[in-house]
GULUMLUM-434120 format. One line per 3 residues: number of its first residue (from 1); for each residue x, y, z of C-alpha. Coordinates in nm, 4 decimals, always signed. Layout:
N
NUM> X,Y,Z; ...
This chain:
558
1> -3.5694,+7.5520,+4.9330; -3.4969,+7.1904,+5.0251; -3.3822,+6.9845,+4.7282
4> -3.4020,+6.6078,+4.7457; -3.1415,+6.3896,+4.5780; -3.2614,+6.1449,+4.3207
7> -3.3514,+5.7915,+4.4207; -3.0412,+5.5865,+4.5037; -2.8931,+5.4288,+4.1968
10> -2.6240,+5.1665,+4.1523; -2.3329,+5.2246,+3.9184; -2.0305,+5.0264,+3.8086
13> -1.7318,+5.2512,+3.7517; -1.3768,+5.2206,+3.6236; -1.0635,+5.4306,+3.6048
16> -0.7858,+5.4152,+3.3463; -0.4742,+5.5626,+3.4825; -0.1205,+5.6650,+3.3826
19> +0.1747,+5.4386,+3.4543; +0.4408,+5.6904,+3.5579; +0.5058,+5.7485,+3.9297
22> +0.5811,+6.1178,+3.8702; +0.2657,+6.1677,+3.6703; +0.0028,+5.9521,+3.8408
25> -0.3540,+6.0520,+3.7439; -0.6764,+5.9276,+3.6001; -0.6996,+5.9827,+3.2218
28> -1.0359,+5.8058,+3.1673; -1.3300,+5.7510,+3.4036; -1.6633,+5.5886,+3.3324
31> -1.9768,+5.4943,+3.5209; -2.2536,+5.2686,+3.3910; -2.5950,+5.2366,+3.5596
34> -2.6248,+4.8731,+3.6692; -2.9852,+4.8037,+3.5784; -3.0029,+4.9788,+3.2381
37> -2.6320,+4.9430,+3.1484; -2.6519,+5.2937,+3.0132; -2.3425,+5.5118,+3.0371
40> -2.4144,+5.7705,+3.3102; -2.0738,+5.9402,+3.3026; -1.7624,+5.9327,+3.0923
43> -1.4780,+6.1769,+3.1312; -1.0980,+6.2260,+3.1307; -1.0195,+6.3181,+3.4961
46> -1.0993,+6.2200,+3.8464; -1.2078,+6.5789,+3.9126; -1.4909,+6.5600,+3.6648
49> -1.5875,+6.2143,+3.7871; -1.6013,+6.3236,+4.1550; -1.7989,+6.6380,+4.0602
52> -2.0585,+6.4143,+3.8895; -2.0581,+6.1761,+4.1863; -2.1205,+6.4573,+4.4344
55> -2.4631,+6.5164,+4.2726; -2.5704,+6.1545,+4.3107; -2.7206,+5.9478,+4.5882
58> -2.5657,+5.6152,+4.4963; -2.3752,+5.2922,+4.5438; -2.0744,+5.2718,+4.3081
61> -1.8758,+4.9570,+4.2456; -1.5155,+4.9454,+4.1267; -1.3696,+4.6074,+4.0265
64> -1.0588,+4.6099,+4.2469; -1.1109,+4.9014,+4.4791; -0.7669,+4.8420,+4.6307
67> -0.6328,+5.0087,+4.3160; -0.8961,+5.2641,+4.2163; -0.9662,+5.3501,+4.5760
70> -0.6170,+5.4946,+4.6126; -0.7100,+5.7651,+4.3582; -1.0360,+5.8380,+4.5337
73> -0.8713,+5.8625,+4.8777; -0.6016,+6.0910,+4.7378; -0.8721,+6.3143,+4.5845
76> -1.0775,+6.3303,+4.9037; -0.7790,+6.4111,+5.1275; -0.6540,+6.6835,+4.8933
79> -0.9997,+6.8441,+4.8475; -1.0979,+6.9239,+5.2041; -1.2639,+6.5999,+5.3027
82> -1.2002,+6.4660,+5.6529; -1.1686,+6.0969,+5.7485; -1.4342,+6.0401,+6.0180
85> -1.7537,+5.8463,+6.0747; -1.9393,+6.1667,+6.1717; -2.2341,+6.2656,+5.9569
88> -2.1035,+6.5970,+5.8412; -2.0450,+6.7658,+5.5044; -1.7333,+6.6686,+5.3218
91> -1.6451,+6.3664,+5.5365; -1.5701,+6.0052,+5.4554; -1.4909,+5.6793,+5.6296
94> -1.3154,+5.3858,+5.4688; -1.3479,+5.0169,+5.5594; -0.9955,+4.8838,+5.4895
97> -0.8714,+4.5756,+5.6774; -0.5395,+4.5557,+5.8558; -0.4200,+4.3344,+5.5624
100> -0.5055,+4.6174,+5.3161; -0.8293,+4.4685,+5.1750; -1.0619,+4.7479,+5.0577
103> -1.4320,+4.6899,+5.1269; -1.5949,+5.0315,+5.1042; -1.5465,+5.4094,+5.1113
106> -1.8461,+5.6018,+5.2419; -1.8483,+5.9660,+5.1231; -2.0783,+6.2358,+5.2489
109> -2.0660,+6.5264,+5.0031; -2.3236,+6.7713,+5.1386; -2.6581,+6.7991,+5.3069
112> -2.9456,+6.9875,+5.1466; -3.2174,+7.0361,+5.4095; -3.2686,+6.6950,+5.5631
115> -3.1340,+6.5040,+5.2625; -2.7798,+6.3886,+5.2008; -2.5847,+6.3690,+4.8752
118> -2.3698,+6.0707,+4.9600; -2.2116,+5.7682,+4.7998; -2.0971,+5.4250,+4.9175
121> -1.8113,+5.3025,+4.7033; -1.7696,+4.9275,+4.7115; -1.5415,+4.6591,+4.5615
124> -1.7200,+4.4308,+4.3209; -1.4187,+4.1951,+4.3404; -1.5470,+4.1020,+4.6894
127> -1.8703,+3.9929,+4.5201; -1.7266,+3.8244,+4.2101; -1.3675,+3.7164,+4.2641
130> -1.2644,+3.6947,+3.8982; -1.0980,+3.9119,+3.6413; -1.3224,+4.1063,+3.4036
133> -1.2365,+3.8882,+3.1048; -1.3160,+3.5741,+3.3086; -1.6518,+3.7199,+3.4175
136> -1.7559,+3.7789,+3.0605; -1.6914,+3.4136,+2.9696; -1.8211,+3.2498,+3.2911
139> -2.1456,+3.4508,+3.2901; -2.1806,+3.3893,+2.9131; -2.2265,+3.7605,+2.8372
142> -2.2542,+3.8821,+2.4769; -1.9724,+4.1315,+2.5424; -1.5996,+4.0688,+2.5821
145> -1.3194,+4.2708,+2.7399; -1.1208,+4.4703,+2.4835; -0.7583,+4.5784,+2.4650
148> -0.5798,+4.9097,+2.4511; -0.2212,+5.0306,+2.4781; -0.1819,+5.0900,+2.8511
151> +0.1673,+5.2287,+2.8212; +0.0856,+5.5029,+2.5600; +0.1270,+5.8572,+2.6907
154> -0.1962,+6.0531,+2.7393; -0.1435,+6.4176,+2.8310; -0.3646,+6.5929,+3.0900
157> -0.6928,+6.6763,+2.9209; -0.6456,+6.3974,+2.6613; -0.9601,+6.3601,+2.4531
160> -1.0701,+5.9974,+2.4637; -1.0647,+5.8130,+2.1303; -1.3650,+5.6040,+2.0252
163> -1.1631,+5.2910,+2.0969; -1.0744,+5.4142,+2.4467; -1.4313,+5.5082,+2.5215
166> -1.5601,+5.1713,+2.4067; -1.2949,+4.9891,+2.6111; -1.3699,+5.1582,+2.9431
169> -1.7481,+5.1337,+2.8846; -1.7288,+4.7591,+2.8086; -1.5316,+4.6933,+3.1297
172> -1.8109,+4.8593,+3.3295; -2.0907,+4.6891,+3.1307; -1.9440,+4.3383,+3.1868
175> -1.9363,+4.3823,+3.5645; -2.2765,+4.5544,+3.5594; -2.4450,+4.2660,+3.3775
178> -2.2935,+4.0121,+3.6156; -2.3625,+4.2064,+3.9257; -2.7283,+4.2652,+3.8266
181> -2.7841,+3.8878,+3.8385; -2.6656,+3.8928,+4.2000; -2.8768,+4.1975,+4.2883
184> -3.1931,+4.0477,+4.1430; -3.1348,+3.7376,+4.3572; -3.1295,+3.9513,+4.6700
187> -2.7530,+3.9439,+4.7046; -2.6900,+4.3071,+4.7954; -2.4371,+4.2840,+5.0810
190> -2.0778,+4.4026,+5.0556; -1.9228,+4.0546,+5.0132; -2.0294,+3.7207,+4.8696
193> -1.9842,+3.5620,+5.2112; -2.2214,+3.8218,+5.3661; -2.4741,+3.7504,+5.0960
196> -2.4669,+3.3739,+5.1606; -2.4876,+3.4203,+5.5354; -2.7750,+3.6695,+5.5134
199> -2.9766,+3.4482,+5.2733; -2.9260,+3.1363,+5.4856; -3.0034,+3.3136,+5.8132
202> -3.3208,+3.4954,+5.6992; -3.4634,+3.2851,+5.4144; -3.3796,+2.9282,+5.5168
205> -3.3689,+2.9085,+5.8960; -3.5007,+3.2375,+6.0453; -3.3413,+3.4693,+6.3020
208> -3.4925,+3.2963,+6.6035; -3.3879,+2.9407,+6.5067; -3.0465,+3.0637,+6.3936
211> -2.9723,+3.2039,+6.7329; -3.1082,+2.8891,+6.9007; -2.8648,+2.6686,+6.7151
214> -2.5790,+2.9219,+6.6865; -2.5765,+3.1407,+7.0023; -2.3321,+3.4261,+7.0399
217> -2.0489,+3.2919,+7.2561; -1.8225,+3.5010,+7.4779; -1.5091,+3.6168,+7.3092
220> -1.2997,+3.4169,+7.5641; -1.4629,+3.0903,+7.4491; -1.4417,+3.1942,+7.0851
223> -1.0666,+3.2479,+7.1267; -1.0212,+2.8842,+7.2308; -1.2397,+2.7475,+6.9513
226> -1.0685,+2.9655,+6.6933; -0.7327,+2.7964,+6.7658; -0.8804,+2.4740,+6.6202
229> -0.9907,+2.6535,+6.2985; -0.7519,+2.5694,+6.0132; -0.7621,+2.5760,+5.6378
232> -0.7611,+2.3076,+5.3733; -0.4991,+2.0345,+5.3359; -0.2379,+2.1299,+5.0758
235> +0.0546,+1.8891,+5.0513; +0.3168,+1.7607,+4.8029; +0.4441,+1.4070,+4.8613
238> +0.8220,+1.4691,+4.8936; +0.8885,+1.1524,+4.6889; +0.7727,+1.3373,+4.3793
241> +0.9046,+1.6919,+4.4401; +1.1029,+1.7871,+4.1256; +1.0303,+1.4568,+3.9454
244> +0.9528,+1.4830,+3.5708; +0.7371,+1.2677,+3.3416; +0.4706,+1.1639,+3.5897
247> +0.1409,+1.0980,+3.4192; -0.1829,+1.0717,+3.6131; -0.5196,+1.2087,+3.7029
250> -0.6625,+1.4869,+3.9160; -0.9770,+1.4155,+4.1127; -1.1906,+1.6861,+4.2761
253> -1.4627,+1.6530,+4.5368; -1.7947,+1.7797,+4.4062; -1.8723,+2.0842,+4.6312
256> -1.6731,+1.9597,+4.9336; -1.7757,+2.2094,+5.1959; -2.1452,+2.2149,+5.0895
259> -2.1388,+1.8373,+5.1053; -2.0034,+1.8485,+5.4568; -2.2639,+2.1047,+5.5657
262> -2.5306,+1.8781,+5.4088; -2.4157,+1.5423,+5.5342; -2.2095,+1.5710,+5.8520
265> -2.3238,+1.6396,+6.2096; -2.2623,+2.0024,+6.2926; -2.1836,+2.1535,+6.6349
268> -2.4753,+2.3576,+6.7717; -2.5746,+2.5341,+7.0914; -2.3763,+2.6537,+7.3923
271> -2.0736,+2.4240,+7.4509; -1.9980,+2.2508,+7.7805; -1.6593,+2.2967,+7.9361
274> -1.4574,+1.9918,+8.0471; -1.1145,+1.9169,+8.1995; -0.9059,+1.6113,+8.1342
277> -1.0114,+1.3290,+7.9034; -1.3808,+1.3780,+7.8067; -1.6190,+1.1050,+7.9083
280> -1.8155,+0.9651,+7.6143; -2.1572,+1.1245,+7.6059; -2.3875,+1.0698,+7.3029
283> -2.5576,+1.3997,+7.3776; -2.2315,+1.5863,+7.3173; -2.0389,+1.3797,+7.0582
286> -1.8221,+1.6561,+6.9135; -1.5528,+1.8448,+7.1038; -1.2626,+2.0806,+7.0655
289> -0.9773,+2.0094,+7.3071; -0.6495,+2.1573,+7.4167; -0.3976,+1.8751,+7.4260
292> -0.0229,+1.7999,+7.4461; +0.1768,+1.5236,+7.2867; +0.4833,+1.4216,+7.0859
295> +0.4514,+1.2438,+6.7527; +0.6217,+1.0435,+6.4778; +0.4647,+0.9798,+6.1373
298> +0.3887,+0.6109,+6.0743; +0.5757,+0.4594,+5.7733; +0.4024,+0.5239,+5.4391
301> +0.1441,+0.7636,+5.5914; +0.0261,+1.1089,+5.4898; +0.0967,+1.3725,+5.7560
304> -0.1856,+1.5830,+5.8978; -0.0236,+1.7997,+6.1658; +0.0640,+2.1596,+6.0901
307> +0.1828,+2.3948,+6.3640; +0.1578,+2.7737,+6.3074; +0.2877,+3.0739,+6.4928
310> +0.6020,+2.9063,+6.6340; +0.9729,+2.9456,+6.5588; +1.0244,+2.5716,+6.6137
313> +0.8349,+2.4522,+6.3029; +0.7640,+2.5965,+5.9578; +0.4033,+2.6989,+5.9637
316> +0.3174,+2.5976,+5.6051; +0.4602,+2.2442,+5.6322; +0.2899,+1.9263,+5.7415
319> +0.5173,+1.7585,+5.9920; +0.6513,+1.4069,+6.0149; +0.7934,+1.4437,+6.3627
322> +0.7938,+1.6670,+6.6672; +1.1615,+1.5674,+6.7178; +1.0812,+1.4420,+7.0650
325> +0.9340,+1.7795,+7.1676; +0.5893,+1.7792,+7.3338; +0.3653,+2.0280,+7.1443
328> +0.0374,+2.1861,+7.2481; -0.2519,+2.2100,+7.0035; -0.6243,+2.2871,+6.9958
331> -0.7937,+2.0168,+6.7902; -1.1371,+1.8989,+6.6934; -1.2009,+1.5365,+6.7767
334> -1.2101,+1.4704,+6.4001; -0.8522,+1.5996,+6.3692; -0.7516,+1.4062,+6.6811
337> -0.8750,+1.0729,+6.5535; -0.6969,+1.1292,+6.2216; -0.3718,+1.2096,+6.4035
340> -0.3859,+0.8783,+6.5963; -0.4413,+0.6943,+6.2610; -0.1489,+0.8679,+6.0894
343> +0.1045,+0.9005,+6.3708; +0.2582,+0.7213,+6.6584; +0.1638,+0.9453,+6.9527
346> +0.3586,+0.9718,+7.2784; +0.2872,+1.1367,+7.6180; -0.0613,+1.2315,+7.5137
349> -0.2650,+1.4491,+7.7525; -0.5967,+1.6315,+7.7133; -0.5964,+1.9423,+7.9321
352> -0.9405,+2.0842,+7.8724; -1.1919,+2.1701,+7.6027; -1.5501,+2.2299,+7.4962
355> -1.8146,+1.9720,+7.4068; -2.0999,+2.0295,+7.1601; -2.4400,+1.8952,+7.0839
358> -2.4885,+1.8208,+6.7133; -2.7515,+1.8650,+6.4426; -2.7590,+1.7177,+6.0941
361> -2.9749,+1.8660,+5.8160; -2.9800,+2.2345,+5.9122; -2.8186,+2.3226,+5.5775
364> -2.9957,+2.0686,+5.3589; -3.2548,+2.3007,+5.1996; -2.9924,+2.5671,+5.1349
367> -2.7435,+2.3256,+4.9778; -3.0101,+2.1358,+4.7802; -3.1540,+2.4513,+4.6281
370> -2.8247,+2.5881,+4.5122; -2.6847,+2.2542,+4.3988; -2.9935,+2.2055,+4.1834
373> -2.9478,+2.5514,+4.0376; -2.5776,+2.4846,+3.9762; -2.6442,+2.1519,+3.8018
376> -2.9375,+2.2703,+3.5872; -2.8211,+2.6228,+3.4913; -2.5595,+2.7902,+3.2824
379> -2.3956,+3.1305,+3.2787; -2.4918,+3.3825,+3.5380; -2.7333,+3.1690,+3.7398
382> -2.4788,+2.8868,+3.7699; -2.2076,+3.1327,+3.8830; -2.4407,+3.2716,+4.1502
385> -2.5197,+2.9218,+4.2733; -2.1491,+2.8319,+4.2948; -2.0764,+3.1452,+4.4965
388> -2.3604,+3.0771,+4.7340; -2.2440,+2.7215,+4.7899; -1.8789,+2.8103,+4.8421
391> -1.9107,+3.1312,+5.0432; -2.1238,+3.0396,+5.3443; -1.8906,+2.8375,+5.5664
394> -1.6160,+3.0997,+5.6040; -1.8538,+3.3647,+5.7345; -1.9118,+3.1517,+6.0470
397> -1.5453,+3.1734,+6.1251; -1.5189,+3.5530,+6.0923; -1.2757,+3.6956,+6.3471
400> -1.4656,+3.9284,+6.5863; -1.1477,+4.1340,+6.6545; -1.0827,+4.3733,+6.3669
403> -0.8429,+4.6496,+6.2886; -0.8881,+4.9161,+6.0259; -0.6365,+5.1066,+5.8214
406> -0.6985,+5.4802,+5.8508; -0.5882,+5.6907,+5.5563; -0.3998,+6.0191,+5.5851
409> -0.1630,+6.2324,+5.3703; +0.2072,+6.2395,+5.4498; +0.4226,+6.5513,+5.4073
412> +0.4691,+6.4755,+5.0372; +0.0998,+6.4357,+4.9651; +0.1052,+6.0540,+4.9427
415> -0.1734,+5.8533,+5.1031; -0.0424,+5.6581,+5.4073; -0.2178,+5.4555,+5.6688
418> -0.2252,+5.4314,+6.0446; -0.3832,+5.1399,+6.2322; -0.7026,+5.1816,+6.4345
421> -0.7699,+5.0487,+6.7786; -0.9241,+4.7040,+6.7704; -1.2975,+4.6850,+6.7157
424> -1.4681,+4.3897,+6.8886; -1.7890,+4.2537,+6.7358; -1.9868,+3.9418,+6.8178
427> -1.8465,+3.6183,+6.6794; -2.0915,+3.4210,+6.4634; -2.0140,+3.0552,+6.5454
430> -1.6518,+2.9610,+6.4890; -1.6976,+2.6032,+6.5951; -1.8973,+2.5339,+6.2803
433> -1.6227,+2.6647,+6.0517; -1.3641,+2.4672,+6.2512; -1.5473,+2.1405,+6.2129
436> -1.6291,+2.1937,+5.8420; -1.2638,+2.2458,+5.7538; -1.1685,+1.9569,+5.9856
439> -1.4117,+1.7168,+5.8126; -1.2641,+1.8419,+5.4816; -0.9037,+1.7612,+5.5796
442> -1.0170,+1.4265,+5.7091; -1.1859,+1.3415,+5.3763; -0.8908,+1.4391,+5.1617
445> -0.6150,+1.2929,+5.3773; -0.7973,+0.9596,+5.4099; -0.8547,+0.9535,+5.0336
448> -0.4853,+1.0200,+4.9818; -0.3873,+0.7567,+5.2332; -0.6131,+0.4947,+5.0645
451> -0.4098,+0.5492,+4.7476; -0.0759,+0.6142,+4.9100; +0.1347,+0.4274,+4.6507
454> -0.0054,+0.6529,+4.3762; -0.0384,+0.9777,+4.5817; +0.1415,+1.2833,+4.4446
457> -0.0349,+1.5957,+4.5671; -0.3458,+1.7368,+4.7303; -0.4979,+2.0839,+4.7533
460> -0.8078,+2.1278,+4.9809; -1.0667,+1.9404,+4.7662; -0.8470,+1.7510,+4.5190
463> -0.5993,+1.4675,+4.5019; -0.3411,+1.3982,+4.2245; -0.2558,+1.0375,+4.1538
466> -0.0125,+0.8501,+3.9272; -0.1781,+0.6436,+3.6531; -0.5217,+0.6616,+3.4921
469> -0.7027,+0.3793,+3.6735; -0.9807,+0.4626,+3.9105; -0.8649,+0.5058,+4.2778
472> -0.9381,+0.2756,+4.5683; -1.2123,+0.3365,+4.8203; -1.3607,+0.6552,+4.6694
475> -1.7034,+0.7361,+4.5351; -1.6677,+0.8438,+4.1691; -1.9444,+1.0412,+4.0063
478> -1.9463,+1.3527,+3.7877; -2.2195,+1.5343,+3.9824; -2.3071,+1.3511,+4.3052
481> -2.2542,+1.5795,+4.6043; -1.9402,+1.4809,+4.7942; -1.8228,+1.2249,+4.5311
484> -1.4942,+1.2549,+4.3479; -1.4901,+1.3349,+3.9796; -1.1982,+1.3110,+3.7343
487> -1.1120,+1.6720,+3.6691; -0.8323,+1.6132,+3.4178; -0.5710,+1.3632,+3.3012
490> -0.2100,+1.4721,+3.2447; +0.0628,+1.3042,+3.0424; +0.3566,+1.4954,+3.1886
493> +0.3990,+1.7049,+3.5043; +0.6443,+1.8722,+3.7367; +0.5668,+1.9491,+4.1032
496> +0.7908,+2.1888,+4.2971; +0.6033,+2.2670,+4.6192; +0.2575,+2.3496,+4.7521
499> +0.0475,+2.5266,+4.4886; +0.3407,+2.5206,+4.2457; +0.3248,+2.2653,+3.9634
502> +0.2703,+2.2298,+3.5874; +0.0779,+1.9714,+3.3723; +0.0624,+1.8672,+3.0180
505> -0.2980,+1.7789,+2.9176; -0.4822,+1.7389,+2.5910; -0.5428,+2.1125,+2.5804
508> -0.1711,+2.1996,+2.6373; +0.0515,+2.2999,+2.9231; -0.1020,+2.4593,+3.2338
511> +0.0995,+2.6243,+3.5112; -0.0267,+2.6533,+3.8655; +0.1842,+2.8789,+4.0889
514> +0.0440,+3.0883,+4.3718; +0.0944,+3.4575,+4.3077; +0.2388,+3.4178,+3.9582
517> +0.0518,+3.6380,+3.7003; -0.0438,+3.5023,+3.3602; +0.2203,+3.7229,+3.1897
520> +0.4860,+3.5209,+3.3786; +0.3153,+3.1832,+3.3303; +0.3473,+3.2358,+2.9545
523> +0.7307,+3.2249,+2.9936; +0.7394,+2.9011,+3.1918; +0.8751,+2.5799,+3.0404
526> +0.9638,+2.2463,+3.1968; +1.3296,+2.3466,+3.1733; +1.3061,+2.6771,+3.3617
529> +1.0355,+2.5791,+3.6139; +1.2333,+2.5365,+3.9339; +1.2894,+2.6945,+4.2797
532> +1.4782,+3.0210,+4.2364; +1.3611,+3.0935,+3.8819; +1.2658,+3.4530,+3.8057
535> +1.0182,+3.5731,+3.5489; +0.9681,+3.9356,+3.4463; +0.6168,+4.0781,+3.4222
538> +0.4660,+4.0877,+3.7740; +0.2912,+4.4177,+3.8366; +0.3637,+4.5555,+4.1853
541> +0.1255,+4.8301,+4.3085; +0.3036,+5.1398,+4.4449; +0.1080,+5.4168,+4.6179
544> +0.2359,+5.7538,+4.4985; +0.1170,+6.1143,+4.4984; -0.2217,+6.1170,+4.3242
547> -0.2988,+5.7475,+4.3439; -0.1269,+5.4233,+4.2537; +0.0949,+5.2927,+3.9765
550> +0.1822,+4.9369,+3.8753; +0.5573,+4.8759,+3.8506; +0.6876,+4.5948,+3.6352
553> +0.9004,+4.3583,+3.8410; +1.0108,+3.9997,+3.8716; +0.8231,+3.7046,+4.0135
556> +1.0500,+3.4559,+4.1892; +0.9581,+3.0950,+4.2751; +1.0724,+3.0722,+4.6390
């Protein structure tokens, strides 16, 4: 008799695990049905969880699959499952990037007649990039994350206490309540960027018009355009590195990238190749060029040139000089004009490039709708609007060449990974992402330059200035799209390097340091905040037999 699995349900799950490398296992597992928030499973081992899962037809989210997924992969590989994309009983395939980012694990348990019992396990952190306790607050949920003793020993078969059951259930219910808001808004893709791209493409412009404005370009052309695609401008004025007692203000751009999508001309269509200096043509006003030149920063100017993937220059630094060397770069014409304003340029030559037609207003309805929702809503709806506004641009710059990590067991039963052959997909439209980030750097660097005598620091969409008076030449408004707003005022500060500084504000001392966990930030003072300082309390994941443990270690400010 053919049995049909139940209708596909969506669950949010969580594991609680031991902390000893020699005794790595799941001691609590829970799954909550997303829509009802009812507990569908609670147990004290991964075996009982996977047995329950094998009878479902489901999508299951873990919040940080990079951790919980290690236990699932270990279970699958030690229980007769094979890693393959073939549709066969007891098989699975994992989508894990070459950088180790976990996106999904697709498990096929068994087939009954023509029906499959299968599960797609996803990472909710790719949908909502916040810790569970932050989600509860931001989404204004009536539930809060609890606390338990993580280090306490729980023997195999440990019966969960009421406190432990409540803790693991609440973790699942918080993510379930937040994720339900996304699902009800039609945001059902694997990542927030895919959600934004899918909604824009199908609900705001349509497939036919999308491909008219953003045609699929050959990978060879995309490779050239991608070399002009860079991130946000993050820079510390060296005059203020390590200087104490600076008071000032931080100004942020209101929704910088959505503003650019809304207000700036965007590249569209199939680009036209050119060689040498491009002739001015109002039909093709934007271009990306391959050029060569030497440069020296003008006195009292903010640098804008960063050169990656070379032994000659540090790739995370903005450069004041090429030291007489002629460098070769791929640049948008927005970046190029900025360079000529900030630097003295020598031996300049444009070799070749690609010219684009432009269109303004393609993203207006999308940005207007979600800006209105962001400005008029609170809690979950506001968080969804923010994600939709901030997630769209990056999807256009997705690299079409991808590698996967393929899991296997080594001789000691530990999950290891080999690298797949490259998979080539169609690029979306890299030129758009390149120009959005280029416009963004132009906006922030010119704002910093206009206030150079006060300029301390910048990070993508913000500038930090000495003093509390309003800056020169900037639109100031709390909500206006693309205007600057005063984010905070600080009475004391210490800046060490990019993304590493601390402030004293009315609410106390805040520490910003890329990669530093909160447990280490609690130890920071103005006296010990310096390059080379070490703080104990950073948890380093270590893959061991059975899963993964977090090892307490030091965080060092390099």
